C-alpha positions, 0 to 999 in steps of 0.5 A: 896245571890248569886243565882248561888251558891247552897252552899250559898243557903244551908248555907242561909237555914241552918242559916234561917230555917224560910225560909223553908216553903217558898221554894219548896221541890225540891230546899231544896233537891237540896241544901242538896244533891248537894250544889256544883251543879250549874244546874239540869235537871228536868222533869215537867209541867208548867202552866200559868193561867189567872183567870178572876176577881181573883185579884179583888176578892182576894183584896176584900177578903183581906179587909175583913180579915180572915172572908172574906174567910168564913167557906168553907176555914176552912173546907179544901174545897176551894170554890171561890165566883162566879158571877151569 
């Protein structure tokens, strides 16, 4: 896919609706409303965050499978294990 072409993006999304959950809503709206536009100016905020120990913790939880996340994630409340 040519990433510079919004028409290609719109056609790709139309042909592969399974991609929709993985694309930001703003990208989908842009592809539908202005497929010919090659750029768009947006206001926003960006944050780069480095969480100490996150990779090791997520790898450990991944090895445990769904059980690794425990009951707190099923309740809708995200509680990450902490080191004491």
